[in-house]
C-alpha positions in Angstrom: 40.9 19.5 -4.0 41.9 16.3 -5.8 40.1 13.7 -3.8 37.7 14.2 -0.9 39.0 12.3 2.1 35.9 10.9 3.9 35.3 9.5 7.3 32.3 7.1 7.5 30.4 7.1 10.8 28.3 4.0 11.2 29.1 0.6 9.7 25.5 -0.7 9.5 23.4 -1.4 6.4 23.2 2.2 5.2 26.8 2.9 6.2 28.0 0.0 4.1 26.0 1.3 1.1 27.7 4.6 1.3 31.1 3.1 2.1 31.0 0.9 -1.0 30.0 3.8 -3.2 32.8 5.9 -1.7 35.5 3.4 -2.5 34.2 3.1 -6.1 34.0 6.9 -6.8 37.3 8.3 -8.1 36.5 11.7 -6.5 36.6 10.1 -3.0 39.1 8.5 -0.7 37.6 6.6 2.3 40.2 7.0 5.0 38.3 6.1 8.2 35.4 4.1 9.5 33.9 4.9 12.9 31.7 2.5 14.8 31.4 1.6 18.5 30.8 -2.0 17.7 34.1 -3.6 17.1 33.0 -6.5 15.0 31.0 -4.3 12.6 33.9 -1.8 12.4 36.5 -4.5 11.7 34.4 -6.1 9.0 33.8 -2.7 7.3 37.5 -1.8 7.5 38.6 -5.1 6.0 36.2 -4.8 3.1 36.7 -1.0 2.5 40.4 -0.7 3.2 40.0 2.1 5.7 41.3 2.7 9.2 39.0 1.9 12.1 38.2 4.2 15.0 35.8 3.8 18.0 34.8 7.5 18.0 34.5 10.4 15.6 36.6 12.5 18.0 39.5 10.0 17.7 39.1 9.8 13.9 39.2 13.6 13.5 42.3 13.8 15.7 44.3 11.0 14.0 43.1 10.9 10.4 43.3 13.6 7.7 39.6 14.1 6.8 37.8 16.6 4.6 34.2 15.3 5.0 32.2 13.1 7.2 29.4 10.7 6.2 27.0 10.2 9.1 25.1 6.9 8.8 24.4 6.2 12.4 21.0 5.6 14.1 19.0 8.8 14.3 19.7 9.6 18.0 23.4 10.0 17.2 23.0 12.4 14.2 23.0 15.7 16.0 26.3 15.1 18.0 28.2 13.7 15.0 27.1 16.5 12.6 27.9 19.3 15.1 31.2 17.7 16.0 32.2 17.4 12.3 31.1 20.9 11.5 32.9 22.4 14.5 36.0 20.7 13.1 35.5 22.4 9.8 34.4 19.2 8.0 31.8 18.9 5.3 28.9 16.6 6.2 26.6 14.1 4.5 23.9 13.0 6.9 21.4 10.2 6.5 17.7 10.9 7.1 15.8 11.6 9.2 17.9 14.6 10.1 17.5 14.4 13.8 15.2 13.3 16.6 13.8 16.8 17.3 13.5 20.1 15.5 15.7 21.7 18.1 18.5 19.2 17.3 18.0 19.8 13.6 18.2 23.6 14.0 21.4 23.1 16.0 22.9 21.1 13.2 22.0 23.7 10.6 23.4 26.4 12.7 26.7 24.5 13.3 27.2 23.8 9.6 26.3 27.4 8.5 28.6 28.8 11.2 31.5 26.7 9.9 30.7 27.4 6.3 30.6 23.7 5.4 28.4 21.7 3.1 25.5 19.8 4.7 23.7 17.4 2.4 20.8 15.1 3.6 20.4 11.6 2.2 17.2 11.9 0.2 18.4 9.7 -2.6 15.1 9.6 -4.4 15.9 13.0 -5.7 18.8 11.5 -7.6 16.8 8.6 -9.1 16.3 9.1 -12.9 12.6 8.3 -12.8 11.8 10.5 -9.8 13.9 13.3 -11.4 12.0 13.0 -14.6 8.7 13.2 -12.7 9.8 16.5 -11.0 11.0 17.9 -14.4 7.6 17.1 -15.9 5.7 18.8 -13.0 8.0 21.8 -13.1 7.5 22.2 -16.9 3.8 22.6 -16.4 2.9 19.7 -18.7 0.6 18.3 -16.1 -1.1 21.6 -15.5 -1.9 22.6 -11.9 -1.2 20.0 -9.4 -4.2 18.3 -7.8 -2.8 15.3 -5.8 0.6 13.7 -5.0 0.7 10.2 -3.6 3.9 8.6 -2.2 4.2 5.0 -1.0 7.0 3.2 0.8 6.7 -0.4 1.9 9.7 -2.3 3.3 10.2 -6.1 3.4 11.3 -6.2 7.1 10.9 -4.5 10.4 12.9 -1.3 11.0 15.9 -1.8 13.3 15.1 -2.5 16.9 16.5 0.9 18.0 14.0 2.7 15.8 11.1 1.3 17.8 12.3 3.2 20.9 11.0 6.8 21.0 14.2 7.8 22.8 16.3 6.6 19.8 14.1 6.8 16.7 10.8 8.3 15.5 9.2 5.1 14.2 7.9 4.3 10.7 6.6 7.9 9.9 10.1 9.3 10.1 12.6 6.4 9.8 11.0 5.2 6.6 8.5 7.8 5.4 10.9 10.8 5.6 11.5 10.1 1.9 7.8 10.4 1.2 7.4 13.7 3.0 10.4 15.1 1.1 9.0 13.8 -2.2 5.6 15.6 -1.7 7.4 18.9 -0.9 10.0 18.5 -3.6 7.6 17.5 -6.4 5.0 20.2 -5.6 7.5 23.0 -4.8 5.3 23.9 -1.9 5.5 23.7 1.9 3.3 21.6 4.1 0.3 23.4 5.7 -1.2 20.5 7.7 -1.2 16.7 8.1 -3.6 14.1 9.5 -2.3 10.7 10.3 -3.5 7.3 11.3 -1.3 4.4 12.4 -2.0 0.8 13.3 -0.5 -2.6 14.1 -1.6 -5.1 11.5 1.2 -7.6 11.2 4.1 -7.2 13.6 2.0 -7.8 16.7 5.0 -9.2 18.7 6.9 -5.9 18.3 3.9 -4.0 19.6 3.9 -6.1 22.8 7.6 -5.5 23.3 7.4 -1.7 22.6 4.1 0.1 23.4 3.3 2.6 20.8 4.9 0.6 18.0 3.0 0.6 14.7 3.7 -1.1 11.3 1.4 0.8 9.0 0.7 4.5 8.5 -1.5 6.6 6.4 -1.1 10.4 6.2 -3.2 12.9 4.3 -1.6 16.3 3.7 -2.4 19.8 2.5 0.3 21.9 1.0 0.3 25.7 1.1 -0.5 26.0 -2.6 -3.6 23.9 -2.2 -2.2 20.6 -3.5 -3.4 17.6 -1.6 -1.2 14.6 -0.9 -0.9 11.3 0.8 1.9 9.3 2.4 1.5 5.5 2.9 4.0 3.4 4.8 4.2 -0.2 5.8 6.9 -2.4 7.3 7.1 -5.4 7.2 5.3 -6.5 4.0 7.7 -9.4 3.3 7.1 -9.5 -0.5 9.8 -7.0 -1.2 10.7 -3.3 -1.3 8.1 -1.1 -2.9 8.5 2.6 -3.5 6.0 4.3 -5.8 4.8 7.8 -6.7 1.6 9.1 -8.5 1.0 12.7 -9.5 -2.3 14.0 -10.7 -2.6 17.3 -12.5 -5.3 19.2 -14.2 -3.9 18.2 -17.6 -2.8 14.6 -16.9 -1.0 12.2 -14.5 2.2 10.4 -14.1 3.3 7.4 -12.1 6.7 6.2 -11.0 7.8 2.8 -9.6 6.7 -0.8 -9.5 7.2 -3.7 -7.2 9.9 -5.2 -9.4 12.7 -4.3 -11.8 12.5 -4.4 -15.6 9.7 -6.1 -17.5 10.4 -9.7 -16.6 7.2 -11.7 -16.4 6.6 -15.4 -16.2 3.3 -17.2 -16.9 3.1 -20.7 -15.6 1.1 -23.6 -17.1 -1.6 -23.2 -14.4 -2.1 -19.6 -15.4 -0.2 -17.9 -12.6 1.7 -14.7 -13.5 5.1 -14.4 -11.8 7.2 -11.3 -11.5 10.3 -10.7 -9.3 10.2 -7.9 -6.8 13.0 -5.6 -5.5 14.3 -7.4 -2.4 15.6 -4.2 -0.6 15.9 -0.5 -0.8 19.6 -1.0 -1.7 18.5 -2.7 -4.9 15.8 -0.3 -5.9 17.9 2.9 -5.5 21.4 1.5 -6.1 22.2 4.1 -8.8 20.5 6.9 -6.9 22.7 6.2 -3.8 25.8 6.4 -6.0 24.5 9.6 -7.7 23.7 11.4 -4.4 27.2 10.7 -3.0 28.9 11.8 -6.3 26.9 15.1 -6.0 28.0 15.6 -2.4 31.6 15.1 -3.4 31.3 17.6 -6.3 29.7 20.2 -3.9 32.6 19.8 -1.5 35.2 20.1 -4.2 33.6 23.1 -5.9 32.1 24.8 -2.9 28.5 24.5 -4.2 25.3 24.3 -2.3 23.9 20.7 -2.6 20.5 20.0 -4.2 19.4 18.5 -0.9 20.2 20.9 2.0 19.9 20.8 5.7 16.8 22.9 5.4 15.2 20.2 3.2 15.9 17.7 6.0 14.4 20.0 8.6 11.2 20.6 6.6 10.7 16.8 6.1 11.3 16.3 9.8 8.7 19.0 10.6 6.1 17.1 8.6 7.0 13.7 10.0 6.8 15.0 13.6 3.5 16.7 13.0 2.2 13.3 11.6 3.4 11.5 14.7 1.6 14.0 16.9 -1.5 13.7 14.7 -1.5 9.9 15.1 -1.1 10.3 18.9 -3.8 12.9 19.3 -6.2 11.8 16.6 -6.4 15.4 15.3 -5.0 17.2 12.3 -1.8 19.1 12.9 -0.5 22.3 11.4 3.1 21.9 10.2 5.0 24.8 11.7 8.1 26.5 10.3 11.0 25.5 12.5 13.4 28.2 11.3 16.7 27.2 9.8 18.2 28.7 6.8 16.4 31.7 5.1 
């Protein structure tokens, strides 16, 4: 396969990140963009030089496609992935994998049945600093793991659809899926239990509009090997995008991430210290997004299993949904094994 012909489904913020990377990667040819919203679709097609379609069904019928990149809201993931798989197309799907474990299992079954690649968009696994952290842990240099802490804070509110339980899973999954995956990936262990607390501390107007909305979450977790962990999420924080990791071992610790790029620091005459923050997740993980898409294309071309599989997406979803239930009930929740790939 010379170039992988890709159909992008979803022309929103995440979709445009993937679309712009696809047109820059020599291994890819972006041939179609799907979005029900005509204005968003037209803008994306004009920028990316691809044909526009209202539905994935139409795109698969009228365009020659090898793979589908699903960057829709969460509630549309299951149908798009199953449709693509049933048509024999390889699939890259954004996180969280699905709204429910049943949907996620159906997606894994469809891609396995069709023998196609399914990669989930956990781009932190492709960030050089996060990868270095995992290599350090895997080498044993830190000794036995004691604690893993993962933090994600976003500058703005999640999209409005993500507030609605029928369409999204809220902050714990729509944002903190990355954190749950990081704990599992770094430790090499599965989740045993989680205990979550959520609150509304800033976006009070959203809580009035959508009962059950929360803008801050704190989760403690126990992994099966005894490692403890925590996930902290907050949106909006306004000051910028903030993704950090801290790992404590019996022989040392490591930390990844800061609130801003590089080492630029300004000290003003009145003694204030000024640093610039990352303004968005697109800035912080720009290279990681490109690297994850390159990896997906290579897996499609070479018939390899991706580093981030559908099972990884399922396991992160299990933890996130258990945290949602813990926050609702006020009780710790065991994280069950939802099946999937062996």
